[in-house]
N, C-alpha and C positions, 0 to 999 in steps of 0.2 A: 646370203648374208642379210640380216634384218637391219635396214638402214636406220630405223627409229631407235633401236637399241644401241647401235654404234654411236649415233649422235648423242644419246643420253649419257653414254660413258664419256664421250668427248667433252660434253658440257661439265660433267663432274670434275674432270681433270683440270679444265680451265678455271672453274670456280674455286677449286682448291688452291690454285695459285693466287687468285684474287684474295682469298682468305688470309694467306701469308702476308700479302701487301697491306691489307686492312689492319691486321694485327700489328704490323710494324709501324704504320703511320699514326695509329690511334693513340700512341703515347704522347703525341704533341698536337694533334688535330682533333677537334670535337666530332662526334659521330654525325651530327646533322650536316656539318661542313663536308665530311667525306662523301655523304650521300649526294650533296649538291654537286660537287666536282665530278663524281662518277656519272651523274645524270646529265649535266650540262655538256660534258664532253661527248656523251652518247648522243645527245640531240644534234650536235654539230656534225658528227660522223654519219648519223642516220640520214640527215638531210642530203648530204653528199651522195650517199649510197642510193637513196631513193631517186635522186635526180638522174644519176648515171643509169639506173635500171628502169627508169621511166615508170616508177611506181607512184600511184596517185593516192591522195587521201580521199576517202569516200565520206558521204554524209549518212551512210547506212550503219546503224548499230553503234553510234557514237557513245551513248550512255554506258553500254557494256564495255567498250574500249576504255572509257574513262574509269570505270570500276576496276578493270584489270590494272590500270595504272595506279590507282589509289591503293589497292591491295598490295601491289608490288612495292610501292613506296613505303608503306607501313611495315611490310616484311623486312625491307632493307634496314630501316631504322631500328627495328627490334633485334635483328640478327647482328648488325654491326655493334649495337650496344652490348649484346651478349659476348661477342668476340673480344670487345675491349675490356670486359670485366671478369671473365673466367677463362680457363685454359682453352686453347683452340680446339683440342680434341673433344672436350666436353661440349663446347658450343656446336661443333659439327654433329655430335651425337644427338643433341637436342633437336636441331633443325631437321634431322633425318627421321624424326617421328612423324613427319608430314605424310608418308604413305598410308599411315593408319587413318588419318583424316581424309586423305584422297579416296581411299577405298570406300568409305562411308558416303562421302559427297558424290563420288562418281556413280555409285549405284543408284542414288536418289535422284540426282540431277541429270546425268548423262545416260542413265540406263545401260552402262557398260559393265560387261562381265569378262572374266578371264577365260581363255579356252582351256580345254582339258589338258592339252600338251603343255601349256604354260604352267598350269596348276601343279604339274608333277615336279617342277623345279622350285616352287614357292617354299616348301619346307626347308630346303637348303638355304635359301635367302634369309628366311626367318631365323634359322639356327645361327647363321653367320652374323646376323644383326645382334642377336642376343649375346653371342660371344664377344662382339666388339663393344656393345653398350656396357656390358658387365654391370647391370643395375645394382647388384649387391656391393659394388665397389665405388659407385659414383659419388664424388665428394664435393659437389657444388650445388647442393640443395639450398637455394636462397632466392631472394627476389630476382637476382640476375638470371637464375635458372628458369624461373617462372616466365620471365620475358622471353627466354629461349624457346619455351614451349609455345608461347603466343606466336613467335616467329614461325614455328612449324605449322600452326593452324592457318596463319596468313599465307604461307607458302602453298598450302593445300588449296586454299581459295583461289590463289593465283593460277595454280596448275589447272584447275577446273575451268576457269574463264579462258585460259589460253587454248585448251583443248576445244572448247566450244567455238571460240573465235577463229581458230585455225581452219575451220571448215568453210569460213565465209570471208576471210580477209587475208591479205598478203602478210607474210612473216614480218617484213620491214615495217608495215603499217602498225601491226600490233606492238612491236618494239618501240616505235616512235612515240605512240601514245603513252607507253610506260615511262620512258625516260623524260618526256615532257611533263607528265604529271608529277613525277618524282622531283623534278627541278622546282616546280611551283610549291609543292608541299614542304620542301626542305628550306626554302628561303626564310620564312618567318621563324622557323625553329633555330636557325643559326644566326639570326640577325644580331642578337645581343652578346653572342659568345664567339664571334668570328675571330680567328687567329690567322695572321698573315703567314702563309706557308714559307718555309725556307726553300732554298733551291732543291735540296734533297727531298723535302716533303712534296714540293710541286711535281717533281719527277715521279714520285711514288703515286701521287693522285692521278696524274695523266696515265700512268701504267694501269692503275685500277680501272679507269674509264675505258681504256682500249680493251683490256683483257676481259672485263665483265661484259662488254658489248659482244665480243666474240662468243662468250659462253651463252649469252641470251639468244644469239642467232642459232647456235647448235641446239639449245633446249627447245626454243619455239618451233624449229623445224622438226625436232623429234616428235612433238605432239601432233604434227600433221601426218605422221607415218604410223603412229602406234597408240594403243590404248593408254589413257592417262594413268591408270593404276600401274601398268607394267613399266612405264617410263619412270615413275616415282620410285618403284621398288628397285629398279636397276640403279638408280642414283645412290643407293646405299654404298656403292663402290666408292663414293666420295669420301667416306670415313677412312677407307684404305689409303686413298691418295693423301689425305691430311696426315695420317700416321706416317706415311713415307716422307712427306716434307719435314715432319718433326724429327725423323731419324737423320735425314740428310742435312738439315740446317742447324739443329740443336742437339744432335746426338741422343735423341730420345729413342731408346731401344724398346721395340714392342715386346710385350710378354707373350707367353705361349698361347694364351686365349686369343689375343689379338691376331697372332699369326694364323691360328686355326680358323678364326672368323673370316679373315681376309681370304684364305684359301677357299672357303665355302662360297663366298660371294663372287669371287673371280671365276670360279668354276661354273656357277649358275649363270653369270653374265655371258660367259663364252657360249654356253649351251643356248641361252635365249637369243643371242645375236645370230646364231646359225639357223634359227627358225625362219620360215617364210612369213613375211608380213601378210595380214589379211587383205583381201581384195578391196581396193578403195571404193567408197560409195560415190555415186555421182553428186557433184556439187552444183547447186543452183547459182548461175552467174549473178554477180552483184553489179548494179548500175554504177558506172564510173563517172566521176566528176572531173573538173579540170585539174591538170597537174599542179604539184606544189610549186609555188613561185620562189 
């Protein structure tokens, strides 16, 4: 069983649940405020997890860690904005354009390529994605949709930095810098439009923070086990999960093309998850500093 693929699938499932919560709370809470609560809750939980696991913050590679945090924060702002303004399925489709950008950036920056065994399943993934995206039926071409494409580009940049950092830093450290940076970025953006959450809104915001942090742990760990391109391609299954939530919560019945695309992607993901992961390369140890206080 390929642990990296299984973790990528798990992260897609968890993030699909986060999407549902964001869509629900965005009716009353501004996007920047959602990002703030998601991030600040993540900071508190990560500090606890790091202390319990005795994970320390290093002084090595801080600029790149901060860049990962900034890219992630901008991605969240763009994606949550898209979710708030167009249908969830369309927003999910747009952000899943990121593997295209990841394939280009990974080849240029990380020098990563897909194995011959993996490439055999790629046509099935691409076919499934086309059936799900249905570009000839997409109905949200607008400024909101362009922001969704921007979120895909930012997500690709985030994936590349995570993959690079995962070879040098602990998963918890990478996530901490992300949520801390996102908190700082979101504060000035929500300052003049802050809405006092109701009890229900606060519950949803807390759930978003907890659920998204779990998804981040799954996703960041996936990049420590598998090629960045393959992880991102596997996450196409997130479109399937979002369609399933739509059916379960809002009685949105998928059409024949959606069902066929879902079958293609699920089949490919099962096949990929059964492949043996590549042998890990030796990692140069990073000097550690004093623990987080």
